[in-house]
N, C-alpha and C positions, 0 to 999 in steps of 0.2 A: 504494500500500500504506500501511497504518498502521504506522509505524515508531517504536519506542521507541529513543531515543539516550541511553544511559547515559554520563554524563560529557560531555554535549553543551555544557557551558559552558567546557570546556577547549580547548586549542590545536587539536588535530586534530578533536575532536568538534564544535566550533563551525563549522569549515569544512565538515564533513560535513552538518550541519544545513542550511546554506545550499544545498548542492548538492541535497539531497533535496527541499527546498522548490521550487527552480528546476525540478526534474524532475517536479513534480506530486504528490509524496507527502505524506501527512499525518504530521506529526511531533509527538512529545511528548519533552521533554527531562527527564531525571531526574538531579539533581546535588546534592551537599551543599555546593558552593561553597567547599570547603576550599582548593582550588587553582584552581578555575574562576572565571569572571567573569560575573555576571548581565548586564552590558552587552553581552556577546558573543552573547546569546540573543535572538531576536526576541520581541516582546511576545506574551504569551498562551500560550507554549509550555512554560514552566518549571514543573516540579513539584519542590519542594525536599525532599530526603530522603536517607537514607544506606543503602547496601547492607548495612551491618552491623546495621541495625535491621530484623529480620524483619517486624515489624508495619508498618513504613513501606513495605517492598517489597510485602507482601501487599495493603495498601490501594491501592497504585498499580495493581496488576493487577485488583483488584476494581472500581475506578472507571473504568478505561480498557480498551479492546479493542485488541490489537495483532496484526499479521500476522507481524512479525519484530522482532528486537532486535539493535541494534548496541552493543557494549560497549567503551567507550574509557576507563573509569574505572580508574585504577591509580596506585599510587605507583611512580615510575620513575627515581629517582636512584640510579644503580648504587653509588657509594661509600657512600651512606647505608644501602643494603640490607645491606652488609657489616657495618656497625656496629650496625644495628637489624634483625636478620633476622626476629624475631618480629612486628614491626610490619608487615613486608612480607607474611609468610605470612598474617597475619590479614586484612589489607586486600585483598590481591590474590587470595587463594584462598578464604578463608571468605566474603568478600563476594560473589565470583562464584558460589559454590555456593548462597548464598541466592537470587541472581537466577535461577539455573537451576532451583532447586526451585520458585519461583513460576511460572516459565514452564511447567513440566510440569503443575503444578496447574491452570493456566488454559488449557491446550491450545495454547500457542504453541510451534511446533516448528522455527523458523528462527532461527539465531543467527550473528552475525558478530563475531569476536573480534579485538581488537587484541593481537597477539602481537609478538615482537621477535626480532631477530637474536641477542640475548643467549642464546637457547636453545641455540645451537651451541657456545658456549665458544670456546676457542682454535681457529682454523681449521686443518684438516688439508690443505685445498686451497682455492684461490680461482680463479674466482668460486665462491661457495658455493650449491649448489642444494638442493632440498628433501630430497634423499637424504643430505646431509652428516650425519655423526653428531651427535646432540644430547647434548652433555656440558657443560651450563652451569657456569660457574665462580663465579657470584655468586648470592646468594639471589634477587635480582630475576629473573634468567634462570630459576632453578629454579621460582619461583612461576608464571611464564608457561608453562613446560613442563608443570607439574602440571595446569594448566587444559586445555592441549591434550590431555593424556592422559585427563582426565575427559570431554572432548568425544568422543574416540574411543570410549570405553566407552558413552556415551549413544547414539551412532550405532549401535554394535554391538547394543544392546538395542532398536533401532528406535524410540527415543523422541525423537530430536532430529537435525536436519541442521545442519551448521555449516561455517563457513570460519574458519580462523585465518590472518590475514595477518601474516607475519613482516616487520615494518618494519626497514629499515636506518636511516639517520639522516634523520628528517623535518626539513624546512627550508622557509624561504620564508613568504610570506603571500599572502592572496587579493589579486590585482591590483585587484579592485574596491574595496578599502579597507575600513576599519571594523573588521576583525579581524586578528589576527596573533599572534605568539608573545610571551606575557607571563607568564613564570613568576616566582615569588618563593620561594626564590632561583632565579636563572637559572643553569643548568649547561651548556646546549648551546652549542657553539663559536660559531656565527655570531651569535646574539643577544648573547652575552657580548662578542664583539669590537665589535659595533656599539654596544652600550651603553657600552663603554669610550671609543669615539670621541666619543660624545655627551657623556660626562662631561668629556672634555678632558684630564684629568691622570691618568687611571686606566691602570694597566698590566695587560696580559693575561698570565696564567700559562700557559705551554706545559708540560704535564705529561709530562716525559720527552723526551729527544732521543737516547736510546741504544737504540732499538728496531732490529730488523733490517729496516729500510725504507730507501729511497734517501736520505732526509735525516735519518733517525733519529727522526722523529716519527710518531705513529700515523696510519694511513691509513683513511679511512672513505668510505662510499658515501652520497651525499646525494640524497634524493628529495623533490620538492616536495610540500607538504601537499595541494595540490589534486589532484595525480596520485594520492596515496594515497586521497583521497576518491572519486575516479573509479573506482578499483578496487573499493571497497566497493559502489558503485552497480551495477557489473557483477556483483558477487557476489550481489546480490539476485536478479537474473535467473538466474544460474547455479544457485542453490539450488532454484529452481522445477523444474528438470529433472534435478538431480543429487543425490539423497539421499546421506547419509553424512557423514563428517567429512573435510574437505579442508584442506590447508595450501598456502599460496602465499607465496613470497618477493616482496617489493616493494622494488626499488632501481633505481638508474640504471645499474648494471653497470659503473660507472667509479669508481675510488678516487682520493681526494685526500688528501694529507698535511695535517697541521695547518698547516705553513708554507705549503703551496700555497693553502690556504683563506685564510690571512692575506694572501697576495700578491694573490689575486683580489679580496678586500675592498678592499685599497688601490687596485686598478685601478678598481673600480666607484665608490668614494666619492671618490677623489682625495686621500685622507688617509693619513698615515703611522700605522701601528699600532704603539704601543709595547708590547713584550712582554719577558718574562723567562723563563728556563728553570727549572722547578721539578721536584720528584721525581715519579716515576711515581705514578699513582693505582691503588689496588687494583682488580682486576677489568677492567683495560683490555687487551684483546688487541691485538697490533700491527697487524693488518690485518683489516678486515671489508668485503668486497665481494660483492655479490649476483649470482647468476644469476636473472634474472626470466623466463627462457624459458618456464617452465610457465604463468605468468600471461598472458604474451603469446599463447601457443598456445591455452589453454583458455578464457580469459576475453575474449580480444581486446583486452587492455589494452595501451596504448602511451603512455608518458609524454609529455606535451606540453612539459614544461620539461626538455629534455635538456642544456641549458647551465648549468653551475654559476653563472656570472656572472649569468645571467638570474634564477635563483632568488635570488641575493643581492640583485639590484636590487629584487625585490618585498619582501624583508625590510627593506631600507634605506628604501624608501618608507613602509612601515608605521612603522618606528622614527622616521623623520623627522617623520611626521605626529602 
């Protein structure tokens, strides 16, 4: 298939591009490079542009033909969304609507969307399945849910078939090397800790140790970035035979606290992690753990990186290199 990967220079998008190419698909990457990296994209695939510029998006679709679109481009720093909500609504919602509008104008009717566990808000039960109530508590989560709702409306009108993959915590790096997690600023736990170890004298801040969890720190579900990409690949096949708007949770179905992740990193690296306890961050639920039963049943998805320490090893190899 001819697949447009929006945000293909970013962390998850660049891993997706590699997997699509390996699987024989034709790929075009569209990215403004505000947070992505041109070095993460193979030569000849990049079209530089911005979803907020309608002319740029329209030109992209006029000059290229696509069978499907994968959309990874979004602002995703939860605390920042609390302090700058309009920035997130404009980028994550208005930009996506520009993309969807261009798709409809040019007859592209298959769309795979990077959503998030943040659409759920505070968990009412765990593990969280797709039927869990969606009551996001941050602007970031609200923007992702707004797009999910737009996709459902488009499917109801018979104009677009879509999958929204609700990621839990993406982690790790391609074992083949060359690409990995490189945000600036970095806010994700595993690369923050690995970066502190490389810096040698930096301390990691643990945001809150008074949550209602076994050790008082937040519990999260970590899923390897290549496993996320594999789900998207399966999603392309699924959409061919399943019109409508679909949602799937993607996680390992196992939760680890911040202190447990730090202990696993110490075991993998053989280094002691210096950390200090700080205040809670706004918008951090105490526990987020997925049920991925639906993805396993309907897509045939099965994570290959089931061991957190193996995921950390791939990340450490990338950071070390």
